[in-house]
N, C-alpha and C positions, 0 to 999 in steps of 0.2 A: 523331822528325824534325820534326814540326810545332812542337813547343816550341822546337828549335834555330833553325829558321828564323825564328821570330817574335823570337828574341833577336838574331839577325843583323841583321834589319830595323830592329830598335829601336836597335841600335849605329850602323848607318849613318845612320839618321834623326837620331840625336843629334850625330854628326860634322858632317852637312850643316847643322844648325841652329846648331851653336856657330861654324862657319866664317862662316856668313851673318851671324850676330850681330856677329862681329868686324868683318866688311867694313862693315856698316852703321854701327857705331860710329866706325870710321876715317872714313868718308865725311862723317858727321854732324860730327865734329870739324873736318875741312877746311873744309866749308862754313861752319861756325860761325866759324872764324877769318877766313876771307875776308869773310864777311858783316860781321864786326867791324871789319876794316880799312876796308871800303868805307864803312861808317858813320862811322868816325872821319874818313876824308877828306872825307866830305859835310859833317860837322859842321865841319870846319876851314874849309872854303870858305863854309859858311853863316854861321859866326860873324863873318866880316868882309864884311859886305855893300858891294857896289860903289857908288860915289858918282857915277861918270861911266860913259858907254858904253864908254870904252876900258878902264876898270877891270872892267866886266862882261865884255868880250871876253876880257880876260886871265884872268879867273877860269874862264870857259868852257874855255879852253885847257888851264889848269893841271888842271882836273877830268878832261878827256879823257886827259890824260898819266897821271894817277893811276890812272884806271880801265883803261888799258892796261897799266900795270905790274901791276896786281891781277890781270887776266885771265891775264897771263903766269905769275905766280906760282901762280894756281889750275891752270893746265895742267900746270906742273911737278909740283905735288903729285898731280894726278890720275894721272899717269903713274907717279909713285912707289907710289901705293896700287894701282894696276893690277897691278904685279909681285907685290905682297904678296898680292892676292886670287888670283893664279894659283898661288902657292905653296900657299896653303890649299886650293884647288881639287884640286891635284895630290896633296896629303896625303889629302884625303877620298876620292879615287878609289882610292889605294892601300889605305886602310882597307876600302872596300867590296870590293875584290877578295879582300883577306884573309878577309873574313867570308864571301863566297861560297864561297870554297875550304873554310872550315870547315863551312858548311852542306852542301856536297856530301859531306864526309867523314862528317857526322852521318846523312845520308840513306842513304849506303852502309852505314853501321852499322846503322840502323833496319831496312833490308831484310834485312840478315843475321840480325838478331835475330828478324824475323818468320819467317824460314825456319826458324831453329833452334826457335821456339816451336811451329810446325806439326809439325816432326819429333818433338819431346818429347810433344805431345799424341797423336800416332799411336803412339808407343812406349807412352804411358801406357794408351791404350785397348786395345792388344794384351796389356799385363800384367794389366790388370783382368779382362778376359774376362767370365765369368758373375757376377763381383762387381757389375758394373754393374747387372744385373737385380736383385740382391739390394738394392742401393742404392735402386733405385726402389720396391721393395716396402716397404723399411723406412720410407721417407718416406710412402708411402701409408698404411701401417698406423698410423704415428704421428699423421698428420693426422686419420684416422677415429676413433682412440682419443681424441684430443683433443676432437673435437666430441662424442663420446659422453660424456666426463666432465663436459664443461660443461653438458649437459642432464640428467645423471643425478642421482637423489635422493641418492645417496652423497655428492655434492658438499657438501651441508650437514654432513655429519659429518667429511669430509676435504676441506677446500677447496683446499689448495695441492698440485695434483699435475700440472698442465698446463704449467708453466713448461719443464720439460726437453723435454716432448713438443713444444711449439712450437718449441723450438730445433732439435730433431732433424728435424722436418718441413720446415724451411727451410734446413738445412745444405747446403753445396756439396761438401763432401768425404766421403769413406766414413766410416761410423760405426765407432767402436772397440768392442772386446769389453764395456767397462763400459757403453756406452750401449745395446748390444743387450741386455745383462742387466737394465738398468733398465727397457727396454721391456717385456721379457718379465714382469719382476715386477709392473709396473703392470697389464699385462693380467690376470695371475693374481689380483692383489689385487682388482680391479674384479669379476671373475666371483665370487669369494668373497663379497665384500660384498653383491652383489646376491641372494645365496641366503640371507642370514642375517636374523634379526631382532635388532636391536640397539637399546640405549637409550643415550642421550647427552644432555648438557646443550648447549643452543644458544639463541642470541638469537632470539626469535620476535617478529615485528612484530604489534602489537596493532591493533585496529579504529580507535584513535584516533591511530595513527601512532607511537606510542611503542614501545620496544623492552623485552622482559622476558625474563630468563633462565629457562627451563623445561626440565623433563625431557621429552625427546622420544623416542617410540618409532618406530623406522623398520622398515616391513615390507618387505624386499626392496628393489626398486626401484620399488614401487608407491605406497605410501601412508606418509605420516607423521602421527603423531597425538599428543596430549596428553590430560590429564585434561578439558580444556575441550572438545575435539572434534577434528576433523580440521584438518589444516594444508594450505596450498597452497604449492607449491614455485615460486619465480620463477626461471626459467632465466637470465635476463639478469643479475640480481644475486646469484644463488645464496642468496637469503634464504628462510626459512620465515615464512609470512604466516597469520595467523589468519583464519579465514572468518567473514564477517559472518552468514551463515546456514549452518546445518548440515543434512545430509540427514537422512531418516528413520531410517536405520541407525545414527546417532550413539548411540542408546541402548545399543547393544552395547559401546560402549568401556569403560564402567565396569566391567562384568562381565569383559571381557578383561583390563583392567589389574589388576584386583583378584584375579584368579585366581592360585592358588600354583603352584609349579613342579610340573610333571607333570600338571596339570590341562589339560583341552581346552576352550577356550572359542572361540566363533565371533565373528568380526569381519569386517565388510565392507571389502573393499579396492577400489581403482580400477584394473582391468587396463589402462586406457588411459593411465595415469600422469598423471593430471590432467585429462583431457578431461572425464569425467564430473562431477567436482567443479567444474568450470568451467560446466558446464551448470545445476548447482544455483544458482550465483549469477546466471547469466543469465536463468533461468526465473523470473518473478514469483511472489510468494506471493499470498495472497488480498487483501491490502491493495493490492499493486501492480496486481493484476487490476482491482480497483475503480477505481484512479486512472486506468487506461486508459479507463474509460467517460467520463471528463471530466464536464462539467456535466450532461449528459443522464443519466448513471449515478448521479450524486448525487440528482438529482430522483426517480428511480425507487425508489431505496432509501428516501428519505424518504417517498414515498407508500406503500411497502410497510410501513414501520415504524408510520406513523400509522393505516394500515387494520388491521393486526394488533392494535395497541393498542385500537382501537375494537371490534374482534371480541372480543378478550379481556374488555373491560369489559362488553359486552352479554351475553357467555355467563355470566359471573359473576353479573350481575344477573338474567338469565332463570332460572338454576338457583335463585337465592335466592327469586324469586317463585314458581317451580314448588313448592318445599317448603311455602311458606306456603299455596299454593292446595291442595295435598294435605292439609295439616292442616286447612284450611277444610272440605273435603269431608266429613271426619269429624264436624265440628260445624256442620251447616247451619242449625241452629235459633238458632246464636250468631254472627251475621255480625261480622267484625272489619274495620275500615277500612285495615288494613295490607296488604291484598292485593286484587287485582281482583275475585275472586269474592265477597269480603266486601262489597265496595262494591256489586256488582251485587245481592247478596241483601238489602242493606239498602234497595234501591229498592222490592222487592216487599213493601209493608206491608199491614195487614189492612184499612185504610180505603179501599183501590182495590177496588171491587167490579165495575167494568167490565173485561171481559176485554181489549178493544182497548186501553183505556188503559194496562193492565198491560204488554202486548206493546210499546206505544210506549216505555214508562218503561224496560223491560229492554233494548230495542234501543239507546236513547239511552245508557244506562249502559255497554253493550258498546262502542259506537262511541266513547265517551271513553277507554276503556281500550285499545283496538287501537293508536292511534298511540304510546302509551308502550310498548308490547310491541314494536312494529315500529321503535323509534327506532334511527338510524345504519345501518339495513340498506341503504338506497339509497346512501349515502356509501360503504360498503365495497363495494358492487357497482359503483359508479362508478370507485373506485380499481383494482378488478380490470379494468375495461375500458380505463383510461387507461394502465396499465403496459405491456402489450404495444405500444400505439400509440407510447409514448415510445420504447420499443425499436426500433421501426420508424424513428422519426425519427433516433435515434442511428445506425443502420445507414446511413441516407441521408447524413447529415452525415459520417460516416467515409469513406465512398465518395467523397464530394466532396473530402475532404482527400487521399485517395489519388490521385485524378486530378489534383489540383493539384500534388502532388508529382512525378507523371509528367510533366506539363507543364514544370515547372521543372528537373528533374534527369534526365529520361528513365528508362528501365527498367534501367539498368546495375546499379544497387546496390538489391537488393529490401529492405534494411533501411530505406531511405527511404520505403518504401510500408507497412512493417509498422505504423507507428503509426495510419494511417487505417483499415487493415483490422482491427487490434486493437479499436479504438473501435467499429466497425461490429458486430463479433462480440460483444463484451462487452456492449454495450447491449441486444442482442436476447437474450442469456442473461439478463441482469438483469430484463428485461421479463417474460420467461416464468417466471423464478424468483419474481418478485413476484406475477404474476398467479394462479399455481397455488394457493398458499396462501390468498390473498385469495378466490379463488372457493370453496375448501373452508370457509373460515371464514364466508363469507356463507351457505353452505348450512346449516351447522350453526346459526347464529343464526336463520335464516329457519325451519327446522324447529322449533326450540325455541318460538319466538314463535307459530307456526301451531298447535303443540300446545296452548298456553296458550289461545288464541282458541278452538280446538275445545272445550276443557273449558268455557270460559264459555258457548258455544252450547248445549252439551249440558245445563249446569245451568240455563240460562235456559228451555230447552223444558221441563225437568222442573218448573220453577217454575210455568210456564203451565198445564202439565198438572194440577198439583197444585191450582192456583187453579180451574181449570175443574171438577175433581172435587168440590172444597169447595162450589162455587156449586150443582152438581146436587143435592149432599146437602141443602143449605139449601132449595132448592126442593121437594124431596121431603117434607121435614119440614113445610113449610108446607101443602102439599096434604094431607097426613095430618091 
């Protein structure tokens, strides 16, 4: 009815516009003609200028007569046009009345159709009965199954299965037998596929973004894998994506894929359907942990490496010196200059008869050897003390970054604070990890050097005792 009323109003408006246009054109033509006549009369009068006052008076009178005749002609034409406009108005009113009558008829017909439509809907509702509930159940099941198929790992093997379900879930009429059978078949197929281990060829997105066709093994609805490792299923695109890092259980894949028919081989699956594999990617490895320590972490690692290298160098040097010293102990009468004990023995010559002078010479020689034996120990000990202090510095800077993130973004998203907390904890761990082996290395180096110094002291005491014994023997011989 609304459409018909609009049509009536448009037809009436067209009639009025057409009649008004005709009247305006007629009036304009009359005015134009009258104006033209007046202009001609004026021009005729003006073209003959008066030479005397009597002539001027005569021209004025003629002009008034012409203007009077023109006005009469104008009035006659106006009355003629008025009758014509009245006819147009009467015609427009008649057309409007006819259109209003037609609009009333269309409104009555629209009301009648609305009434019949309501009756038919009630009749349809009575005839459908329990089928209406079935229709709702079918739509709900189709919608749920469609969502399940979109997120299921079986989508990588059979990608096109949701078009009919999407159409069925949005249908406005009752489903037919074929659609119900297709729904049941899709349900049965999905249940069967999720309980199977199947192999198929599929395009796998590599780490560099390229695609490569590979043989994929799907284990139920849990895990997909290839010879290169586990795959990650993207629910939005339905693609299989190669993982940049593999879990520790990836070593079982080769044995599982190479096993023959009938053999039982173990393989790890993700019962969460991708959540655990996602954690593998989100959890940083050793390099990632070190990067979280930032600049302070790098400094701690550098100190640890330098300290351990110094300790290794000193241990190798001290072990070599110890072997030479042990060999020198077996040959005390033949001192060699390639070891500390040999150089100390070389000081105790026979021309030194004074005991005090001998002791001073030996002490001086030992004092010269001690710094060489204890070289780099102070540096190793210093690195062991600095490492945990640097870890504490990293902890403080990390907490400062955390509080700055809280100030800027609030506490709504914990991930914004994770960076500073990670830096605080990682630097502490790195400081302790560096300090412990450095302390152990310093202890080993210190014990080896002390052992060598002790050997030098023992041998020096023996030399002094031997010299004193020789002196007593010489004095006794002289007395005899």
